[in-house]
All heavy atoms as an XYZ file, in Angstrom:
835
protein
N       0.820     -1.189      0.000
C       0.000      0.000      0.000
C       0.865      1.254      0.000
O       0.903      1.998      0.961
C      -0.918      0.000      1.239
C      -1.985     -1.032      1.241
S      -3.343     -0.354      0.288
C      -4.311     -1.769      0.012
N       1.557      1.498     -1.076
C       2.430      2.653     -1.178
C       1.656      3.960     -1.164
O       2.149      4.958     -0.673
C       3.266      2.565     -2.453
C       4.381      1.563     -2.383
C       5.218      1.600     -3.642
O       5.303      2.671     -4.269
O       5.772      0.557     -3.996
N       0.443      3.980     -1.704
C      -0.334      5.212     -1.783
C      -0.620      5.796     -0.413
O      -0.726      6.999     -0.263
C      -1.641      4.976     -2.539
C      -1.400      4.764     -4.020
O      -0.342      5.098     -4.534
N      -2.378      4.200     -4.694
N      -0.771      4.956      0.608
C      -1.048      5.455      1.943
C       0.168      6.131      2.560
O       0.046      6.993      3.421
C      -1.516      4.322      2.863
C      -2.874      3.798      2.467
O      -3.644      4.486      1.793
N      -3.177      2.576      2.871
N       1.363      5.738      2.152
C       2.583      6.298      2.708
C       3.023      7.579      2.012
O       3.795      8.346      2.570
C       3.719      5.273      2.636
C       3.439      4.064      3.506
O       2.737      4.165      4.505
N       3.979      2.915      3.122
N       2.563      7.815      0.801
C       2.951      9.004      0.055
C       2.089     10.192      0.480
O       0.879     10.063      0.625
C       2.789      8.787     -1.445
C       3.792      7.829     -2.019
C       3.619      7.736     -3.523
C       4.605      6.764     -4.118
N       4.429      6.621     -5.555
N       2.737     11.321      0.683
C       1.990     12.529      0.983
C       1.485     13.117     -0.330
O       2.160     13.052     -1.354
C       2.869     13.537      1.707
C       3.220     13.136      3.117
C       4.020     14.236      3.802
O       4.448     15.190      3.173
N       4.201     14.093      5.098
N       0.304     13.686     -0.271
C      -0.277     14.299     -1.450
C       0.512     15.556     -1.799
O       0.747     16.413     -0.957
C      -1.750     14.649     -1.182
C      -2.505     15.014     -2.416
C      -3.987     15.181     -2.136
O      -4.553     14.353     -1.408
O      -4.551     16.148     -2.649
N       0.953     15.654     -3.053
C       1.697     16.827     -3.495
C       0.733     17.973     -3.732
O      -0.339     17.792     -4.305
C       2.462     16.528     -4.778
C       3.579     15.548     -4.600
C       4.330     15.346     -5.902
C       5.430     14.339     -5.730
N       6.192     14.135     -6.974
N       1.140     19.170     -3.298
C       0.329     20.359     -3.518
C       1.020     21.244     -4.540
O       2.232     21.457     -4.480
C       0.131     21.124     -2.219
C      -0.747     20.400     -1.223
C      -1.012     21.250      0.000
O      -0.268     22.165      0.315
N      -2.086     20.949      0.693
N       0.235     21.749     -5.470
C       0.740     22.657     -6.483
C       0.855     24.046     -5.888
O      -0.080     24.551     -5.273
C      -0.209     22.681     -7.683
C       0.134     23.659     -8.803
C       1.451     23.255     -9.463
C      -0.976     23.697     -9.813
N       2.002     24.656     -6.030
C       2.194     26.019     -5.579
C       2.109     26.938     -6.784
O       2.684     26.650     -7.842
C       3.534     26.169     -4.870
C       3.601     25.395     -3.576
C       4.910     25.644     -2.847
O       5.735     26.447     -3.258
N       5.098     24.943     -1.753
N       1.408     28.036     -6.636
C       1.224     28.985     -7.723
C       1.804     30.323     -7.307
O       1.475     30.843     -6.238
C      -0.269     29.142     -8.066
C      -0.830     27.802     -8.529
C      -0.471     30.213     -9.128
C      -2.319     27.791     -8.753
N       2.663     30.874     -8.153
C       3.243     32.184     -7.908
C       2.364     33.219     -8.602
O       2.146     33.138     -9.812
C       4.674     32.235     -8.447
C       5.379     33.535     -8.126
O       5.020     34.173     -7.106
O       6.283     33.919     -8.878
N       1.857     34.178     -7.852
C       0.969     35.213     -8.381
C       1.548     36.570     -8.023
O       1.512     36.984     -6.864
C      -0.438     35.050     -7.796
C      -1.502     36.034     -8.259
C      -1.753     35.916     -9.757
C      -2.793     35.796     -7.489
N       2.099     37.256     -9.021
C       2.690     38.568     -8.764
C       1.590     39.584     -8.443
O       0.420     39.402     -8.799
C       3.484     39.041     -9.986
O       2.605     39.365    -11.048
N       1.960     40.663     -7.790
C       0.989     41.709     -7.446
C       0.350     42.309     -8.694
O      -0.841     42.610     -8.701
C       1.656     42.807     -6.613
C       1.956     42.355     -5.209
O       1.317     41.453     -4.680
N       2.946     42.978     -4.591
N       1.140     42.474     -9.746
C       0.621     43.052    -10.987
C      -0.458     42.169    -11.597
O      -1.526     42.638    -11.990
C       1.760     43.249    -11.983
C       1.312     43.865    -13.293
C       2.459     44.013    -14.278
O       3.614     44.125    -13.859
O       2.158     44.011    -15.487
N      -0.206     40.871    -11.685
C      -1.178     39.941    -12.250
C      -2.378     39.780    -11.318
O      -3.516     39.643    -11.772
C      -0.522     38.577    -12.545
C       0.593     38.733    -13.575
C      -1.538     37.550    -13.012
C       0.147     39.232    -14.939
N      -2.152     39.822    -10.017
C      -3.233     39.660     -9.044
C      -4.285     40.762     -9.166
O      -5.442     40.565     -8.789
C      -2.665     39.624     -7.631
N      -3.906     41.919     -9.706
C      -4.855     43.020     -9.894
C      -5.945     42.651    -10.895
O      -7.042     43.162    -10.839
C      -4.127     44.284    -10.362
C      -3.152     44.835     -9.353
C      -3.834     45.261     -8.073
O      -4.847     45.956     -8.098
N      -3.297     44.822     -6.957
N      -5.621     41.762    -11.816
C      -6.592     41.326    -12.811
C      -6.796     42.349    -13.913
O      -6.281     43.463    -13.867
N      -7.551     41.945    -14.913
C      -7.874     42.794    -16.054
C      -9.371     42.691    -16.273
O      -9.911     41.581    -16.362
C      -7.124     42.315    -17.321
C      -7.548     43.114    -18.539
C      -5.626     42.408    -17.126
N     -10.067     43.826    -16.357
C     -11.503     43.811    -16.608
C     -11.762     43.504    -18.076
O     -11.122     44.058    -18.970
C     -12.145     45.153    -16.241
C     -13.614     45.168    -16.558
C     -14.521     44.493    -15.741
C     -14.101     45.811    -17.685
C     -15.873     44.474    -16.035
C     -15.446     45.799    -17.985
C     -16.323     45.132    -17.160
O     -17.661     45.115    -17.463
N     -12.692     42.608    -18.332
C     -13.083     42.259    -19.683
C     -14.588     42.055    -19.728
O     -15.159     41.392    -18.870
C     -12.372     40.973    -20.121
O     -12.867     40.547    -21.365
N     -15.233     42.650    -20.733
C     -16.668     42.425    -20.925
C     -16.955     41.894    -22.330
O     -18.081     41.934    -22.809
C     -17.465     43.705    -20.650
C     -17.063     44.865    -21.543
O     -16.202     44.745    -22.394
N     -17.683     46.000    -21.323
N     -15.894     41.400    -22.982
C     -16.024     40.909    -24.350
C     -14.877     39.932    -24.603
O     -13.743     40.194    -24.203
C     -15.929     42.109    -25.303
C     -16.177     41.804    -26.749
C     -17.454     41.502    -27.209
C     -15.144     41.848    -27.668
C     -17.681     41.238    -28.547
C     -15.365     41.589    -29.010
C     -16.638     41.283    -29.450
N     -15.158     38.809    -25.225
C     -14.106     37.842    -25.534
C     -14.252     37.379    -26.976
O     -15.358     37.223    -27.488
C     -14.173     36.642    -24.597
N     -13.112     37.186    -27.604
C     -13.063     36.690    -28.973
C     -12.271     35.391    -28.936
O     -11.148     35.366    -28.437
C     -12.374     37.706    -29.907
C     -13.093     39.045    -29.846
C     -12.321     37.187    -31.336
C     -12.194     40.224    -30.091
N     -12.852     34.320    -29.443
C     -12.198     33.012    -29.392
C     -11.980     32.516    -30.817
O     -12.906     32.502    -31.623
C     -13.054     31.992    -28.604
C     -13.323     32.512    -27.200
C     -12.365     30.637    -28.582
C     -14.359     31.730    -26.436
N     -10.749     32.129    -31.102
C     -10.431     31.540    -32.402
C      -9.576     30.303    -32.163
O      -9.084     30.083    -31.056
C      -9.703     32.553    -33.301
O      -8.547     33.035    -32.665
N      -9.431     29.486    -33.189
C      -8.648     28.262    -33.012
C      -8.024     27.809    -34.327
O      -8.457     28.187    -35.405
C      -9.514     27.142    -32.431
C     -10.579     26.684    -33.373
N     -11.796     27.320    -33.476
C     -10.608     25.671    -34.253
C     -12.526     26.713    -34.387
N     -11.827     25.700    -34.883
N      -6.988     27.005    -34.175
C      -6.360     26.300    -35.288
C      -6.351     24.829    -34.895
O      -6.915     24.454    -33.869
C      -4.930     26.814    -35.505
O      -4.094     26.426    -34.429
N      -5.670     24.008    -35.652
C      -5.629     22.586    -35.306
C      -4.812     22.330    -34.041
O      -4.966     21.290    -33.406
C      -5.036     21.785    -36.467
O      -3.697     22.209    -36.716
N      -3.973     23.272    -33.644
C      -3.077     23.028    -32.513
C      -3.295     23.919    -31.302
O      -2.693     23.682    -30.255
C      -1.621     23.168    -32.968
O      -1.398     24.473    -33.463
N      -4.139     24.958    -31.415
C      -4.315     25.847    -30.268
C      -5.613     26.633    -30.349
O      -6.194     26.815    -31.417
C      -3.138     26.819    -30.158
C      -2.986     27.720    -31.350
C      -1.674     28.483    -31.374
O      -0.724     28.093    -30.673
O      -1.599     29.472    -32.105
N      -6.056     27.078    -29.177
C      -7.165     28.006    -29.053
C      -6.588     29.334    -28.582
O      -5.707     29.358    -27.723
C      -8.182     27.521    -28.004
C      -9.122     26.466    -28.536
C      -8.687     25.170    -28.742
C     -10.439     26.784    -28.818
C      -9.543     24.195    -29.225
C     -11.305     25.807    -29.300
C     -10.857     24.517    -29.499
N      -7.087     30.424    -29.128
C      -6.657     31.754    -28.722
C      -7.884     32.484    -28.186
O      -8.903     32.587    -28.874
C      -6.047     32.540    -29.905
C      -5.665     33.955    -29.476
C      -4.838     31.804    -30.467
N      -7.780     32.971    -26.947
C      -8.872     33.715    -26.325
C      -8.364     35.130    -26.061
O      -7.422     35.327    -25.285
C      -9.342     33.065    -25.009
C     -10.559     33.797    -24.460
C      -9.649     31.585    -25.209
N      -8.967     36.094    -26.736
C      -8.656     37.498    -26.510
C      -9.737     38.082    -25.613
O     -10.921     38.055    -25.959
C      -8.615     38.274    -27.832
C      -7.397     37.966    -28.663
O      -6.327     37.708    -28.080
O      -7.497     37.985    -29.905
N      -9.322     38.586    -24.464
C     -10.233     39.252    -23.544
C     -10.142     40.744    -23.805
O      -9.054     41.331    -23.763
C      -9.863     38.931    -22.090
C     -10.071     37.491    -21.741
C      -9.016     36.590    -21.788
C     -11.316     37.030    -21.366
C      -9.202     35.255    -21.463
C     -11.522     35.691    -21.040
C     -10.464     34.805    -21.089
N     -11.280     41.360    -24.098
C     -11.300     42.765    -24.489
C     -12.264     43.561    -23.626
O     -13.104     43.002    -22.924
C     -11.698     42.882    -25.960
N     -12.113     44.871    -23.728
C     -13.019     45.784    -23.039
C     -13.704     46.619    -24.107
O     -13.059     47.259    -24.929
C     -12.250     46.677    -22.077
C     -13.153     47.562    -21.258
C     -12.354     48.362    -20.235
O     -11.147     48.254    -20.138
N     -13.047     49.175    -19.475
N     -15.026     46.564    -24.082
C     -15.841     47.305    -25.037
C     -16.594     48.373    -24.265
O     -17.424     48.062    -23.413
C     -16.813     46.355    -25.742
C     -17.714     46.933    -26.815
C     -16.887     47.530    -27.957
C     -18.636     45.856    -27.363
N     -16.268     49.623    -24.533
C     -16.919     50.736    -23.837
C     -18.215     51.101    -24.546
O     -18.278     51.058    -25.782
C     -15.984     51.939    -23.781
N     -19.256     51.456    -23.791
C     -20.529     51.840    -24.407
C     -20.340     53.002    -25.387
O     -19.628     53.963    -25.098
C     -21.387     52.282    -23.216
C     -20.760     51.634    -22.036
C     -19.295     51.533    -22.341
N     -20.946     52.873    -26.555
C     -20.901     53.925    -27.554
C     -19.612     53.986    -28.348
O     -19.467     54.822    -29.236
N     -18.663     53.127    -28.053
C     -17.395     53.133    -28.771
C     -17.421     52.021    -29.819
O     -17.820     50.903    -29.526
C     -16.219     52.927    -27.816
C     -16.087     54.004    -26.763
S     -15.823     55.636    -27.445
C     -14.162     55.483    -28.043
N     -16.961     52.305    -31.037
C     -17.019     51.303    -32.107
C     -15.875     50.290    -32.077
O     -15.838     49.388    -32.904
C     -16.933     52.156    -33.378
C     -16.122     53.343    -32.960
C     -16.504     53.607    -31.513
N     -14.954     50.442    -31.137
C     -13.763     49.602    -31.138
C     -13.522     49.009    -29.755
O     -13.551     49.713    -28.751
C     -12.569     50.469    -31.555
C     -11.279     49.746    -31.731
C     -10.221     50.737    -32.216
C      -8.890     50.066    -32.384
N      -7.858     51.020    -32.815
N     -13.266     47.701    -29.710
C     -12.915     47.026    -28.456
C     -11.397     46.978    -28.332
O     -10.695     46.837    -29.328
C     -13.491     45.616    -28.422
N     -10.896     47.095    -27.113
C      -9.461     47.040    -26.860
C      -9.128     45.720    -26.184
O      -9.663     45.415    -25.116
C      -9.025     48.203    -25.948
O      -9.400     49.434    -26.578
C      -7.526     48.195    -25.710
N      -8.251     44.927    -26.814
C      -7.832     43.662    -26.216
C      -6.940     43.968    -25.027
O      -5.965     44.699    -25.137
C      -7.096     42.766    -27.240
C      -6.527     41.529    -26.572
C      -8.038     42.371    -28.367
N      -7.300     43.407    -23.864
C      -6.557     43.630    -22.626
C      -5.640     42.461    -22.290
O      -4.654     42.623    -21.594
C      -7.521     43.867    -21.467
C      -8.422     45.054    -21.634
C      -7.621     46.303    -21.600
N      -8.500     47.468    -21.659
C      -8.063     48.686    -21.759
N      -6.777     48.931    -21.833
N      -8.913     49.686    -21.815
N      -5.999     41.259    -22.773
C      -5.203     40.079    -22.461
C      -5.481     39.002    -23.498
O      -6.601     38.879    -23.987
C      -5.564     39.567    -21.065
O      -4.801     38.453    -20.710
N      -4.454     38.225    -23.820
C      -4.596     37.103    -24.753
C      -4.094     35.852    -24.051
O      -3.010     35.838    -23.475
C      -3.786     37.349    -26.021
C      -3.735     36.136    -26.949
C      -3.068     36.450    -28.252
N      -4.077     37.085    -29.102
C      -3.891     37.387    -30.378
N      -2.734     37.154    -30.958
N      -4.855     37.943    -31.074
N      -4.886     34.787    -24.132
C      -4.504     33.504    -23.554
C      -4.510     32.480    -24.683
O      -5.492     32.365    -25.418
C      -5.470     33.080    -22.420
C      -5.103     31.718    -21.879
C      -5.481     34.122    -21.311
N      -3.403     31.749    -24.808
C      -3.271     30.720    -25.839
C      -3.240     29.367    -25.146
O      -2.461     29.162    -24.216
C      -1.989     30.940    -26.669
C      -2.025     32.342    -27.296
C      -1.849     29.861    -27.740
C      -0.717     32.777    -27.916
N      -4.130     28.462    -25.574
C      -4.309     27.171    -24.924
C      -4.186     26.025    -25.920
O      -4.631     26.143    -27.059
C      -5.714     27.078    -24.309
C      -6.105     28.137    -23.295
C      -7.604     28.267    -23.226
C      -5.546     27.754    -21.954
N      -3.622     24.910    -25.464
C      -3.681     23.672    -26.231
C      -5.140     23.204    -26.229
O      -5.898     23.514    -25.306
C      -2.786     22.616    -25.589
N      -5.589     22.484    -27.260
C      -6.986     22.032    -27.309
C      -7.433     21.291    -26.044
O      -8.551     21.508    -25.558
C      -7.023     21.110    -28.529
C      -5.944     21.643    -29.412
C      -4.857     22.087    -28.470
N      -6.574     20.445    -25.491
C      -6.944     19.712    -24.274
C      -7.175     20.663    -23.099
O      -8.098     20.472    -22.313
C      -5.850     18.696    -23.902
C      -5.637     17.617    -24.943
C      -4.716     18.042    -26.090
O      -4.110     19.140    -26.038
O      -4.615     17.276    -27.067
N      -6.355     21.692    -22.996
C      -6.522     22.655    -21.912
C      -7.755     23.528    -22.125
O      -8.421     23.913    -21.162
C      -5.262     23.510    -21.762
C      -4.096     22.724    -21.276
N      -2.896     22.712    -21.933
C      -3.945     21.890    -20.216
C      -2.048     21.919    -21.296
N      -2.673     21.405    -20.256
N      -8.075     23.817    -23.381
C      -9.291     24.576    -23.670
C     -10.520     23.790    -23.218
O     -11.445     24.345    -22.618
C      -9.380     24.899    -25.164
N     -10.509     22.488    -23.465
C     -11.648     21.663    -23.051
C     -11.722     21.559    -21.529
O     -12.802     21.596    -20.946
C     -11.564     20.273    -23.682
C     -12.846     19.486    -23.525
C     -12.903     18.322    -24.468
C     -14.262     17.661    -24.413
N     -14.366     16.571    -25.375
N     -10.568     21.454    -20.875
C     -10.554     21.441    -19.403
C     -11.084     22.753    -18.845
O     -11.812     22.778    -17.851
C      -9.148     21.179    -18.888
C      -8.703     19.749    -19.034
C      -7.358     19.518    -18.351
N      -6.902     18.169    -18.600
C      -5.888     17.848    -19.406
N      -5.195     18.784    -20.002
N      -5.555     16.587    -19.578
N     -10.718     23.870    -19.483
C     -11.221     25.174    -19.052
C     -12.734     25.243    -19.217
O     -13.446     25.715    -18.322
C     -10.543     26.294    -19.846
C     -11.051     27.706    -19.570
C     -10.844     28.107    -18.110
C     -10.377     28.701    -20.503
N     -13.239     24.762    -20.342
C     -14.684     24.727    -20.576
C     -15.391     23.936    -19.478
O     -16.393     24.386    -18.912
C     -14.986     24.108    -21.945
C     -16.459     23.848    -22.266
C     -17.232     25.150    -22.326
C     -16.572     23.082    -23.569
N     -14.870     22.761    -19.148
C     -15.481     21.934    -18.102
C     -15.415     22.620    -16.746
O     -16.376     22.587    -15.974
C     -14.808     20.567    -18.062
C     -15.110     19.726    -19.280
C     -14.284     18.447    -19.347
O     -13.234     18.320    -18.730
N     -14.756     17.495    -20.138
N     -14.290     23.264    -16.439
C     -14.146     23.961    -15.154
C     -15.109     25.145    -15.080
O     -15.720     25.390    -14.027
C     -12.706     24.420    -14.961
N     -15.277     25.878    -16.168
C     -16.224     26.991    -16.182
C     -17.656     26.491    -16.011
O     -18.443     27.076    -15.254
C     -16.097     27.789    -17.485
C     -14.923     28.745    -17.571
C     -14.770     29.277    -18.996
C     -15.079     29.895    -16.595
N     -17.999     25.404    -16.697
C     -19.345     24.838    -16.552
C     -19.609     24.437    -15.107
O     -20.670     24.730    -14.551
C     -19.535     23.633    -17.478
C     -19.673     24.008    -18.925
C     -19.731     22.799    -19.851
O     -19.139     21.766    -19.584
N     -20.436     22.946    -20.955
N     -18.653     23.768    -14.489
C     -18.791     23.339    -13.101
C     -18.960     24.542    -12.178
O     -19.814     24.552    -11.295
C     -17.574     22.509    -12.691
C     -17.641     22.038    -11.259
O     -18.653     21.388    -10.893
O     -16.702     22.331    -10.489
N     -18.171     25.580    -12.388
C     -18.246     26.759    -11.538
C     -19.536     27.538    -11.736
O     -20.089     28.075    -10.777
C     -17.022     27.660    -11.758
C     -15.852     27.205    -10.923
O     -15.681     27.657     -9.804
N     -15.063     26.281    -11.448
N     -20.045     27.601    -12.957
C     -21.322     28.272    -13.195
C     -22.450     27.514    -12.497
O     -23.323     28.121    -11.862
C     -21.604     28.437    -14.709
C     -23.059     28.840    -14.958
C     -20.665     29.466    -15.317
N     -22.437     26.201    -12.566
C     -23.458     25.397    -11.877
C     -23.409     25.668    -10.375
O     -24.444     25.896     -9.736
C     -23.276     23.889    -12.183
C     -24.104     23.022    -11.248
C     -23.636     23.603    -13.634
N     -22.203     25.657     -9.793
C     -22.078     25.917     -8.354
C     -22.464     27.350     -7.997
O     -23.106     27.584     -6.977
C     -20.661     25.597     -7.887
C     -20.404     24.086     -7.885
C     -19.101     23.698     -7.230
N     -17.982     24.052     -8.103
C     -16.820     24.534     -7.676
N     -16.601     24.716     -6.408
N     -15.862     24.809     -8.531
N     -22.104     28.310     -8.844
C     -22.476     29.712     -8.625
C     -23.997     29.859     -8.598
O     -24.563     30.471     -7.699
C     -21.878     30.593     -9.721
C     -22.294     32.040     -9.614
C     -21.499     32.961     -8.953
C     -23.490     32.493    -10.168
C     -21.871     34.290     -8.841
C     -23.883     33.812    -10.061
C     -23.071     34.714     -9.399
O     -23.462     36.024     -9.285
N     -24.664     29.275     -9.614
C     -26.117     29.402     -9.699
C     -26.809     28.685     -8.554
O     -27.873     29.124     -8.089
C     -26.618     28.893    -11.053
C     -26.234     29.825    -12.189
C     -26.769     29.400    -13.547
O     -26.974     28.184    -13.784
O     -26.988     30.302    -14.378
N     -26.246     27.604     -8.063
C     -26.828     26.913     -6.908
C     -26.766     27.796     -5.666
O     -27.663     27.772     -4.829
C     -26.095     25.596     -6.657
N     -25.727     28.599     -5.558
C     -25.559     29.456     -4.380
C     -26.238     30.815     -4.517
O     -26.848     31.317     -3.569
C     -24.067     29.669     -4.108
C     -23.788     30.457     -2.836
C     -22.320     30.527     -2.492
O     -21.505     29.798     -3.108
O     -21.978     31.327     -1.595
N     -26.163     31.424     -5.715
C     -26.622     32.804     -5.872
C     -27.826     32.973     -6.789
O     -28.355     34.066     -6.915
C     -25.478     33.673     -6.411
C     -24.282     33.702     -5.516
C     -23.119     33.043     -5.878
C     -24.305     34.375     -4.299
C     -22.000     33.067     -5.062
C     -23.198     34.407     -3.471
C     -22.044     33.749     -3.848
N     -28.249     31.927     -7.473
C     -29.374     32.025     -8.388
C     -28.926     32.047     -9.835
O     -27.750     32.242    -10.149
N     -29.898     31.860    -10.707
C     -29.630     31.747    -12.145
C     -29.029     33.034    -12.701
O     -29.445     34.138    -12.370
C     -30.924     31.414    -12.882
C     -30.729     31.170    -14.339
C     -32.004     30.704    -15.012
C     -31.741     30.756    -16.474
N     -32.085     29.869    -17.349
N     -28.058     32.864    -13.582
C     -27.452     33.989    -14.291
C     -28.291     34.229    -15.544
O     -28.477     33.336    -16.353
C     -25.995     33.686    -14.698
C     -25.143     33.397    -13.467
C     -25.419     34.835    -15.515
C     -23.763     32.836    -13.790
N     -28.802     35.443    -15.683
C     -29.619     35.800    -16.846
C     -28.862     36.767    -17.735
O     -28.028     37.542    -17.275
C     -30.934     36.444    -16.400
C     -31.805     35.471    -15.650
O     -32.067     34.376    -16.121
N     -32.240     35.854    -14.467
N     -29.165     36.708    -19.019
C     -28.603     37.641    -19.982
C     -29.644     38.721    -20.256
O     -30.627     38.462    -20.936
C     -28.252     36.937    -21.296
C     -27.183     35.893    -21.153
C     -27.503     34.544    -21.214
C     -25.865     36.248    -20.960
C     -26.522     33.576    -21.088
C     -24.870     35.290    -20.832
C     -25.205     33.955    -20.894
N     -29.461     39.927    -19.728
C     -30.467     40.973    -19.953
C     -30.478     41.440    -21.408
O     -29.424     41.543    -22.041
C     -30.017     42.096    -19.028
C     -28.565     41.885    -18.825
C     -28.346     40.401    -18.930
N     -31.682     41.668    -21.920
C     -31.864     42.246    -23.251
C     -31.138     41.493    -24.353
O     -30.628     42.090    -25.287
C     -31.416     43.716    -23.258
C     -32.147     44.530    -22.228
O     -33.318     44.299    -21.968
N     -31.454     45.461    -21.624
N     -31.080     40.185    -24.261
C     -30.423     39.401    -25.304
C     -31.463     38.593    -26.050
O     -32.270     37.894    -25.449
C     -29.372     38.468    -24.719
C     -28.615     37.712    -25.780
C     -27.509     36.857    -25.196
O     -27.396     36.713    -23.994
N     -26.689     36.297    -26.045
N     -31.421     38.700    -27.374
C     -32.337     37.924    -28.192
C     -31.896     36.472    -28.202
O     -30.703     36.181    -28.075
C     -32.340     38.470    -29.621
C     -32.909     39.870    -29.722
C     -32.916     40.372    -31.154
O     -32.947     39.533    -32.082
O     -32.892     41.580    -31.344
N     -32.827     35.535    -28.367
C     -32.441     34.119    -28.445
C     -31.482     33.886    -29.607
O     -31.626     34.477    -30.671
C     -33.767     33.400    -28.684
C     -34.826     34.368    -28.324
C     -34.242     35.740    -28.486
N     -30.495     33.030    -29.388
C     -29.522     32.716    -30.439
C     -30.053     31.583    -31.296
O     -30.768     30.719    -30.829
C     -28.200     32.319    -29.806
C     -27.595     33.471    -29.030
C     -26.281     33.098    -28.493
N     -25.352     33.037    -29.620
C     -24.047     33.096    -29.508
N     -23.514     33.205    -28.331
N     -23.274     33.036    -30.557
N     -29.668     31.596    -32.552
C     -30.059     30.533    -33.464
C     -28.806     29.858    -33.999
O     -27.705     30.373    -33.868
C     -30.877     31.085    -34.646
O     -30.022     31.931    -35.424
C     -32.085     31.863    -34.177
N     -28.983     28.722    -34.652
C     -27.841     28.046    -35.248
C     -27.433     28.712    -36.554
O     -26.357     28.492    -37.061
C     -28.105     26.543    -35.475
C     -29.282     26.334    -36.408
C     -28.289     25.819    -34.163
C     -29.471     24.902    -36.852
N     -28.315     29.528    -37.110
C     -28.034     30.195    -38.373
C     -27.490     31.598    -38.105
O     -28.115     32.377    -37.396
C     -29.316     30.305    -39.202
O     -29.111     31.163    -40.300
N     -26.350     31.952    -38.683
C     -25.816     33.284    -38.444
C     -26.633     34.385    -39.107
O     -26.450     35.549    -38.814
C     -24.408     33.211    -39.056
C     -24.488     32.142    -40.073
C     -25.494     31.157    -39.550
N     -27.559     34.019    -39.992
C     -28.352     35.017    -40.696
C     -29.805     35.037    -40.252
O     -30.649     35.639    -40.905
C     -28.265     34.781    -42.211
C     -26.865     34.766    -42.716
C     -26.267     33.581    -43.116
C     -26.109     35.930    -42.757
C     -24.956     33.565    -43.564
C     -24.812     35.910    -43.200
C     -24.226     34.731    -43.607
N     -30.113     34.368    -39.116
C     -31.473     34.318    -38.577
C     -32.489     33.834    -39.608
O     -33.604     34.303    -39.677
C     -31.902     35.680    -38.041
C     -31.578     35.831    -36.592
O     -31.307     34.850    -35.894
N     -31.588     37.050    -36.104
N     -32.106     32.864    -40.441
C     -32.994     32.320    -41.466
C     -33.980     31.336    -40.844
O     -35.088     31.212    -41.283
C     -32.179     31.630    -42.585
C     -31.317     32.674    -43.289
C     -33.065     30.906    -43.557
C     -30.323     32.095    -44.278
N     -33.570     30.672    -39.797
C     -34.433     29.688    -39.159
C     -33.598     28.633    -38.502
O     -32.371     28.657    -38.574
N     -34.241     27.706    -37.862
C     -33.530     26.668    -37.118
C     -33.578     25.321    -37.809
O     -33.537     24.300    -37.156
C     -34.105     26.552    -35.698
C     -33.752     27.757    -34.869
O     -32.758     28.429    -35.115
N     -34.574     28.037    -33.876
N     -33.683     25.279    -39.124
C     -33.784     24.025    -39.835
C     -32.432     23.337    -39.991
O     -32.372     22.156    -40.244
C     -34.410     24.235    -41.214
C     -35.845     24.700    -41.124
C     -36.418     24.891    -42.504
C     -37.848     25.392    -42.428
N     -38.421     25.584    -43.735
N     -31.327     24.099    -39.882
C     -30.013     23.516    -40.026
C     -29.679     23.119    -41.452
O     -28.846     22.274    -41.694
N     -30.344     23.731    -42.439
C     -30.112     23.409    -43.839
C     -29.164     24.419    -44.443
O     -29.150     25.581    -44.067
C     -31.431     23.413    -44.602
C     -32.416     22.362    -44.094
C     -33.765     22.477    -44.755
O     -33.985     23.415    -45.522
O     -34.616     21.630    -44.483
N     -28.421     23.981    -45.438
C     -27.509     24.896    -46.137
C     -28.224     25.584    -47.279
O     -29.146     25.110    -47.836
C     -26.303     24.129    -46.666
């Protein structure tokens, strides 16, 4: 029973004061290639026609999927504690980018 004798290793994370301040983002742009996902976090000011990218995160596909799962888990736990997250003034999304309908036909 070697597992009982081994102490559980803890991951230590170094967080500088500058990074700990965080970056405000109210807009994200996600793109991908066969080898990576790129997430640009931007700030879009009301009435301004241009968003400013504040941070870019590049992820391997496996890490992007892990991030998706972690976000889903955290949203479920958040909503269980604080209530459902609603999108104010947002029209329902469709599978068609041109709002033609939900038939899924080309």
